Legacy VTK file of the C-alpha trace (Angstrom):
# vtk DataFile Version 3.0
C-alpha trace
ASCII
DATASET POLYDATA
POINTS 493 float
0.015 0.004 -0.002
2.867 2.351 0.900
4.605 1.564 -2.379
1.401 2.226 -4.256
0.985 5.675 -2.702
4.668 6.521 -3.411
4.284 5.394 -6.959
1.116 7.459 -7.366
2.845 10.566 -5.979
5.819 10.027 -8.228
3.578 9.485 -11.228
1.647 12.641 -10.466
4.906 14.569 -10.071
6.153 13.365 -13.325
2.869 14.401 -14.991
3.162 17.874 -13.516
6.830 18.198 -14.568
6.015 16.949 -18.046
3.125 19.416 -18.318
5.332 22.279 -17.163
8.067 21.342 -19.615
5.524 20.961 -22.418
4.060 24.396 -21.678
7.504 25.999 -21.465
8.463 24.518 -24.897
5.345 25.538 -26.745
5.773 28.578 -28.954
2.230 29.927 -29.250
3.388 32.758 -31.563
3.167 30.397 -34.465
-0.612 30.190 -33.946
-1.179 34.011 -34.166
-2.282 33.974 -37.819
-4.711 31.124 -37.110
-6.110 32.870 -34.030
-6.544 36.131 -35.977
-8.260 34.289 -38.846
-10.579 32.368 -36.478
-11.702 35.619 -34.825
-12.347 37.149 -38.245
-14.338 34.112 -39.418
-16.387 34.049 -36.219
-17.035 37.774 -35.756
-15.908 39.665 -38.854
-13.516 41.765 -36.910
-9.797 42.227 -37.714
-7.852 41.070 -34.679
-4.157 42.011 -34.616
-1.711 40.509 -32.154
1.217 42.781 -32.579
3.118 41.499 -29.474
3.994 38.052 -28.212
1.929 35.168 -26.849
3.848 33.735 -23.956
3.219 30.990 -21.395
4.086 30.569 -17.747
4.078 27.659 -15.310
3.973 29.400 -11.933
1.047 29.777 -12.148
-0.036 28.069 -15.369
-0.978 30.868 -17.652
-0.983 32.651 -20.979
-0.127 36.248 -21.717
-0.976 38.140 -24.956
0.507 41.586 -25.550
-0.260 44.537 -27.838
-3.615 43.598 -29.275
-6.082 45.647 -31.303
-9.557 45.005 -32.738
-11.034 46.884 -35.699
-13.812 46.779 -38.309
-12.108 45.736 -41.606
-10.400 48.742 -43.406
-11.126 50.993 -40.418
-9.242 52.353 -37.453
-9.135 50.088 -34.397
-11.884 50.913 -31.876
-10.287 48.845 -29.005
-6.732 48.020 -28.091
-4.921 46.848 -25.017
-1.314 46.350 -23.907
-1.663 42.904 -22.339
-4.197 40.180 -21.460
-3.157 37.668 -18.815
-4.895 34.510 -17.752
-3.645 32.260 -14.879
-5.094 28.797 -14.229
-4.837 26.551 -11.189
-3.138 23.254 -12.059
-4.822 20.651 -9.883
-8.393 21.394 -11.105
-7.104 21.338 -14.648
-5.901 17.815 -14.172
-9.472 16.881 -13.085
-10.789 18.426 -16.339
-12.075 21.467 -14.494
-11.186 25.057 -15.333
-10.454 27.233 -12.372
-9.051 30.668 -13.282
-6.875 32.267 -10.655
-7.037 35.681 -12.247
-7.737 37.535 -15.502
-5.970 40.833 -16.026
-6.581 43.292 -18.922
-4.237 46.235 -18.804
-3.927 49.589 -20.640
-7.233 49.205 -22.455
-8.221 52.005 -24.900
-11.820 51.826 -26.071
-13.344 54.284 -28.505
-17.067 54.112 -29.182
-18.456 56.497 -31.802
-22.038 56.881 -32.975
-22.180 58.158 -36.546
-24.739 60.621 -37.969
-26.438 57.631 -39.689
-27.047 56.009 -36.353
-24.447 53.285 -36.724
-21.462 52.738 -34.449
-17.784 52.476 -35.325
-17.780 48.819 -34.255
-20.694 47.821 -36.577
-19.877 45.197 -39.183
-21.066 45.793 -42.771
-24.637 44.586 -43.352
-23.536 42.358 -46.209
-21.298 40.320 -43.977
-24.035 40.167 -41.371
-26.353 38.678 -43.925
-23.780 36.075 -44.973
-23.180 35.218 -41.380
-26.895 34.722 -40.759
-27.304 32.534 -43.807
-24.530 30.265 -42.793
-25.903 29.633 -39.293
-27.727 26.339 -38.727
-31.464 26.719 -37.953
-32.318 26.491 -34.320
-35.137 24.077 -33.325
-38.224 25.931 -32.103
-38.942 23.084 -29.688
-35.806 23.772 -27.669
-36.901 25.361 -24.427
-34.005 24.770 -22.066
-31.620 27.738 -21.626
-28.059 27.339 -22.766
-25.878 26.418 -19.738
-22.676 28.255 -19.008
-19.453 26.281 -19.144
-18.108 25.017 -15.807
-15.549 27.732 -15.269
-14.662 29.231 -11.876
-12.970 32.676 -11.851
-11.410 33.974 -8.655
-10.577 37.556 -9.743
-10.830 39.812 -12.775
-8.867 43.073 -12.980
-8.991 45.962 -15.399
-5.970 48.233 -15.049
-5.413 51.697 -16.402
-8.282 51.702 -18.915
-9.496 54.752 -20.918
-12.932 54.947 -22.541
-14.191 57.587 -25.027
-17.709 57.935 -26.324
-18.740 60.314 -29.101
-22.274 60.856 -30.344
-22.294 62.720 -33.603
-26.083 63.012 -33.614
-26.455 64.820 -30.292
-22.895 66.201 -30.351
-22.292 64.621 -26.922
-18.832 63.435 -25.821
-17.769 61.507 -22.745
-14.426 60.411 -21.456
-13.357 58.247 -18.548
-9.622 58.133 -17.827
-7.359 55.892 -15.775
-10.018 53.347 -14.799
-9.122 50.509 -12.402
-11.610 47.744 -11.670
-11.309 44.708 -9.440
-13.994 42.044 -9.437
-14.037 39.072 -7.094
-16.427 36.670 -5.253
-17.530 35.657 -8.767
-20.154 32.977 -9.044
-22.040 31.543 -12.054
-25.426 29.821 -11.715
-26.211 27.818 -14.910
-29.804 27.349 -13.798
-30.484 31.024 -14.350
-30.645 32.939 -17.637
-28.443 35.725 -18.976
-27.331 38.428 -16.497
-29.229 36.784 -13.651
-26.771 33.910 -13.740
-23.813 36.110 -12.718
-22.991 37.410 -9.232
-19.920 39.280 -8.046
-18.510 42.066 -5.911
-15.993 44.650 -6.840
-14.557 48.151 -6.568
-13.734 50.826 -9.062
-11.560 53.929 -9.206
-11.703 56.534 -11.939
-9.354 59.434 -12.116
-11.488 61.604 -14.362
-14.972 61.514 -15.960
-15.970 64.191 -18.394
-19.398 64.482 -20.107
-19.622 67.467 -22.411
-18.835 70.406 -20.057
-19.265 68.528 -16.805
-16.254 66.977 -15.035
-16.051 64.497 -12.144
-12.712 63.519 -10.599
-11.361 60.980 -8.110
-14.295 58.605 -8.229
-14.208 55.545 -6.053
-17.043 53.070 -5.484
-17.882 49.614 -4.214
-20.520 47.577 -6.044
-22.115 44.220 -6.197
-24.264 42.428 -8.834
-26.801 39.758 -8.049
-29.956 38.638 -9.879
-29.277 41.347 -12.514
-29.455 44.138 -9.871
-26.373 46.270 -9.444
-25.922 48.147 -6.192
-23.405 50.974 -6.106
-22.370 51.590 -2.553
-20.000 54.066 -0.944
-19.626 56.232 -4.040
-17.327 59.155 -3.482
-16.139 61.711 -5.998
-15.292 65.400 -6.626
-17.656 67.496 -8.714
-17.326 71.298 -9.163
-14.293 71.076 -6.840
-16.546 69.821 -4.068
-16.517 66.440 -2.347
-19.662 64.380 -2.948
-21.033 61.047 -1.834
-23.803 58.998 -3.457
-25.336 55.627 -3.842
-27.266 54.148 -6.753
-29.221 50.996 -7.830
-29.545 49.723 -11.381
-32.193 47.033 -11.907
-31.485 45.181 -15.166
-33.784 42.268 -14.513
-36.465 43.524 -16.838
-36.550 44.660 -20.461
-35.700 48.306 -19.533
-33.161 49.278 -16.830
-34.489 51.060 -13.742
-32.069 53.480 -12.119
-32.301 55.248 -8.752
-29.747 57.705 -7.494
-29.095 59.701 -4.249
-26.402 62.350 -3.918
-25.161 64.607 -1.147
-22.765 67.514 -1.582
-22.425 69.204 1.810
-20.307 72.077 0.571
-21.023 72.819 -3.089
-18.758 75.594 -4.393
-21.050 77.867 -6.415
-18.186 79.601 -8.171
-17.033 76.403 -9.737
-20.559 75.374 -10.504
-21.238 78.754 -12.231
-18.159 78.563 -14.422
-18.617 75.005 -15.442
-22.397 74.747 -15.933
-23.458 78.390 -16.621
-20.119 79.156 -18.218
-20.169 82.497 -16.392
-18.315 83.847 -13.358
-21.707 84.745 -11.857
-22.046 83.008 -8.466
-19.993 82.779 -5.296
-20.348 81.111 -1.928
-21.091 77.578 -0.646
-24.471 75.758 -0.417
-25.604 72.295 0.653
-26.946 70.151 -2.153
-28.988 66.951 -1.999
-30.696 65.036 -4.793
-32.889 61.896 -4.958
-33.864 60.799 -8.477
-34.986 57.812 -10.376
-35.736 57.000 -14.054
-36.387 54.195 -16.507
-34.365 53.743 -19.695
-30.811 53.485 -20.994
-30.423 56.800 -22.753
-30.568 60.505 -21.909
-33.956 61.167 -23.599
-35.627 58.196 -21.776
-34.179 59.476 -18.496
-35.589 62.946 -19.013
-39.042 61.638 -19.888
-39.277 59.348 -16.845
-37.276 61.286 -14.282
-38.890 61.453 -10.778
-37.608 62.880 -7.553
-36.291 66.196 -6.187
-33.236 68.448 -5.988
-32.532 70.730 -3.001
-30.000 73.548 -2.586
-29.780 75.435 0.667
-27.242 78.079 1.741
-26.423 81.347 3.383
-24.020 84.192 2.638
-23.742 83.588 -1.070
-23.776 86.145 -3.901
-24.510 86.944 -7.528
-21.585 88.762 -9.160
-22.225 91.585 -11.549
-25.609 92.665 -10.300
-26.623 94.594 -7.135
-30.281 93.745 -6.816
-30.819 95.970 -3.750
-29.400 98.975 -5.654
-31.519 98.312 -8.721
-34.708 97.950 -6.745
-33.982 101.119 -4.905
-33.454 102.937 -8.191
-36.846 101.680 -9.411
-38.557 102.769 -6.204
-36.996 106.185 -6.470
-38.023 106.383 -10.131
-41.645 105.552 -9.200
-41.618 108.289 -6.505
-40.487 110.808 -9.147
-37.119 111.494 -7.527
-34.849 111.178 -10.594
-31.885 112.425 -8.673
-32.048 109.486 -6.233
-32.694 107.014 -9.035
-29.511 107.839 -10.774
-30.179 109.573 -14.084
-27.006 108.249 -15.777
-27.814 104.677 -14.836
-31.391 104.913 -16.273
-30.502 106.882 -19.367
-27.791 104.448 -20.278
-30.151 101.491 -19.867
-32.893 103.185 -21.866
-30.477 104.180 -24.588
-29.391 100.533 -25.035
-33.014 99.431 -25.139
-33.877 102.043 -27.745
-31.062 100.761 -29.922
-32.311 97.212 -29.600
-29.383 96.216 -27.328
-29.411 94.373 -24.045
-30.392 96.492 -21.065
-28.264 94.241 -18.896
-25.162 96.018 -20.035
-26.353 98.965 -17.964
-27.749 96.970 -15.090
-24.416 95.252 -14.414
-22.184 96.275 -11.563
-21.634 95.279 -7.959
-22.679 92.130 -6.277
-25.996 90.924 -4.796
-25.260 89.757 -1.258
-27.683 86.835 -0.513
-28.333 86.211 3.145
-30.396 83.069 2.493
-30.929 80.906 -0.611
-33.313 77.969 -0.959
-34.029 76.026 -4.125
-36.334 72.992 -4.101
-37.228 71.463 -7.430
-39.633 68.559 -7.684
-39.414 66.438 -10.793
-42.296 64.442 -12.254
-43.928 63.695 -15.673
-41.187 65.383 -17.745
-41.489 68.613 -15.733
-39.123 70.135 -13.159
-41.399 72.222 -10.924
-39.930 75.171 -9.030
-41.687 74.241 -5.719
-39.771 76.554 -3.332
-37.227 78.797 -5.011
-36.318 82.100 -3.316
-33.479 84.278 -2.083
-33.277 86.997 0.572
-30.835 89.824 0.140
-29.984 92.478 2.770
-33.141 94.413 1.869
-35.277 92.382 -0.417
-36.794 88.952 -1.019
-37.103 87.391 -4.470
-39.032 84.297 -5.379
-39.463 82.173 -8.565
-42.434 80.165 -9.799
-43.107 77.920 -12.766
-41.665 74.848 -14.277
-39.197 73.571 -16.872
-39.962 70.992 -19.530
-37.012 68.575 -19.208
-37.387 67.195 -22.748
-37.113 70.459 -24.745
-35.905 72.704 -21.814
-38.741 75.155 -22.391
-39.836 77.421 -19.585
-43.520 77.109 -18.575
-45.206 79.854 -16.609
-41.996 81.032 -15.070
-42.299 84.258 -13.106
-39.893 86.024 -10.812
-41.136 88.476 -8.192
-39.783 90.947 -5.634
-41.858 90.374 -2.514
-43.279 92.467 0.313
-43.446 91.305 3.910
-46.689 89.349 3.345
-45.162 87.440 0.432
-47.133 89.370 -2.178
-45.422 90.494 -5.344
-44.402 94.133 -5.465
-42.971 93.658 -8.943
-43.329 90.575 -11.177
-41.582 89.521 -14.400
-42.531 86.681 -16.730
-39.665 84.728 -18.411
-40.234 82.615 -21.526
-38.174 80.653 -24.004
-35.739 77.893 -23.089
-33.517 77.246 -20.067
-30.321 77.902 -22.033
-31.691 80.850 -24.047
-34.635 82.828 -22.649
-36.374 84.793 -25.371
-36.598 88.598 -25.309
-38.744 91.190 -26.820
-36.536 94.097 -27.953
-37.513 97.470 -29.334
-35.875 99.417 -32.044
-37.720 102.677 -31.489
-35.546 105.790 -31.017
-38.046 107.271 -28.618
-38.062 106.458 -24.924
-41.504 105.619 -23.533
-42.917 104.765 -20.123
-43.363 101.196 -21.335
-39.645 101.000 -22.099
-38.838 102.205 -18.624
-40.941 99.444 -17.188
-39.411 96.876 -19.497
-35.853 97.893 -18.591
-36.415 97.972 -14.840
-38.615 94.845 -14.831
-35.795 92.895 -16.437
-33.686 93.142 -13.294
-35.642 90.242 -11.771
-34.529 87.798 -14.507
-30.792 87.703 -13.913
-29.982 84.856 -16.295
-31.548 86.054 -19.521
-33.916 88.428 -21.321
-37.655 88.416 -20.744
-40.585 88.632 -23.119
-43.238 90.063 -20.877
-43.274 93.524 -19.377
-43.078 94.106 -15.677
-46.209 94.929 -13.749
-45.718 97.038 -10.651
-47.936 96.634 -7.550
-48.113 98.504 -4.350
-48.021 96.857 -0.976
-51.348 98.533 -0.105
-53.259 96.609 -2.731
-54.821 93.271 -1.814
-52.949 90.468 -3.614
-52.610 86.744 -3.802
-49.591 85.544 -1.907
-46.898 84.792 -4.510
-44.528 82.993 -2.072
-44.887 81.299 1.310
-41.807 79.141 1.656
-38.684 78.672 3.671
-36.938 81.995 2.918
-38.107 84.776 5.244
-38.229 88.519 4.692
-34.965 90.312 5.747
LINES 1 494
493 0 1 2 3 4 5 6 7 8 9 10 11 12 13 14 15 16 17 18 19 20 21 22 23 24 25 26 27 28 29 30 31 32 33 34 35 36 37 38 39 40 41 42 43 44 45 46 47 48 49 50 51 52 53 54 55 56 57 58 59 60 61 62 63 64 65 66 67 68 69 70 71 72 73 74 75 76 77 78 79 80 81 82 83 84 85 86 87 88 89 90 91 92 93 94 95 96 97 98 99 100 101 102 103 104 105 106 107 108 109 110 111 112 113 114 115 116 117 118 119 120 121 122 123 124 125 126 127 128 129 130 131 132 133 134 135 136 137 138 139 140 141 142 143 144 145 146 147 148 149 150 151 152 153 154 155 156 157 158 159 160 161 162 163 164 165 166 167 168 169 170 171 172 173 174 175 176 177 178 179 180 181 182 183 184 185 186 187 188 189 190 191 192 193 194 195 196 197 198 199 200 201 202 203 204 205 206 207 208 209 210 211 212 213 214 215 216 217 218 219 220 221 222 223 224 225 226 227 228 229 230 231 232 233 234 235 236 237 238 239 240 241 242 243 244 245 246 247 248 249 250 251 252 253 254 255 256 257 258 259 260 261 262 263 264 265 266 267 268 269 270 271 272 273 274 275 276 277 278 279 280 281 282 283 284 285 286 287 288 289 290 291 292 293 294 295 296 297 298 299 300 301 302 303 304 305 306 307 308 309 310 311 312 313 314 315 316 317 318 319 320 321 322 323 324 325 326 327 328 329 330 331 332 333 334 335 336 337 338 339 340 341 342 343 344 345 346 347 348 349 350 351 352 353 354 355 356 357 358 359 360 361 362 363 364 365 366 367 368 369 370 371 372 373 374 375 376 377 378 379 380 381 382 383 384 385 386 387 388 389 390 391 392 393 394 395 396 397 398 399 400 401 402 403 404 405 406 407 408 409 410 411 412 413 414 415 416 417 418 419 420 421 422 423 424 425 426 427 428 429 430 431 432 433 434 435 436 437 438 439 440 441 442 443 444 445 446 447 448 449 450 451 452 453 454 455 456 457 458 459 460 461 462 463 464 465 466 467 468 469 470 471 472 473 474 475 476 477 478 479 480 481 482 483 484 485 486 487 488 489 490 491 492
């Protein structure tokens, strides 16, 4: 019995040594043309292995370097520096595949959507037709799902990846740079179908994400996937130069993904937000920002149509650069009282002169800074509309509120009004704003004469800081009975 055990161990040792020697002696580079041709025959893509295919025996593994994939006669849309696979030996001898690790490093992926709706990785339709005709017909009576091969993977790593997406239809562009991903605790359940059969945990770090003019840096997150539901936990990142935390859930178990998202930015820097989003050096100060949103769909348009939730901004001691609201309102009050000396004749004449020439009156209204003692912005989102539920600011001497809604699909403004309030929350002066969020429409005049209506139009425009208005201002006195315009969080100074 003892001799039998010794003989078995020796035999096993010889097999292992023989396998190691065989692996070390194999030159897999001679198979590169066959591998490239096999990929082309199976998929239609041009696979180019520009580097070496090497083997190792501690652990048993294969490494492929300098690889690119392209549509025939086009520039490669994906390339990577190396692809490494390491296998455990003992399971292999038992005809089982147990992967110790898979590492893909220095991946560069370029996805581009053309103006005709096709992507840069799409294969010509002619070849797709040929491929379809060569396939064997599948029996309609087959009901059992295709089982996954018996493969156990301990860890998968993606190191230093860069991804670029360009949409030539919407002119959108996104980049993600220096991506590191580690996936472990991987399990495959062959009794379940598609994505539901896979479960794993992992973590991600991304140095920089840029979508059009928005930039997010230093992103880290932990995630898990089970039953086609991805949970993103402990998300941390920097946006507008401010530290943020968030969590998300993506349910892919149905036909259409369902996404929910919560975000907290305890100290959002308005100056950076203004420069990046509004593309103006308009705001300053710090506010608290929270958001809780959900949508159904896998593209931006679907998200806008189904978005539900709310966004909240709240802060004190912030400011609007370039406009002194208190000064402008005082000038208007003095003008109404007939005291042109107090109202500042040069200020008004300059504004009226610009309006008479068909130019923007804001050129004359600019100057100084509006010191905001309190700011509160609550926007509720539902049925394609972002409703301005509680939007107001309080300066040193005045309180300003905003009403209305924004259509998220076409970004049009619906019933948006801004008002300067009295102590009861009634509107002393109101101003309607129409058009779109990015370009409010204005109604200019080319008359060379200055009228009372033009005076009202110029002064009324001070309420809409972010664009021109179409409707004329209507002044009200505090003595008149009025419907309360605002009764929210921000109180009268």
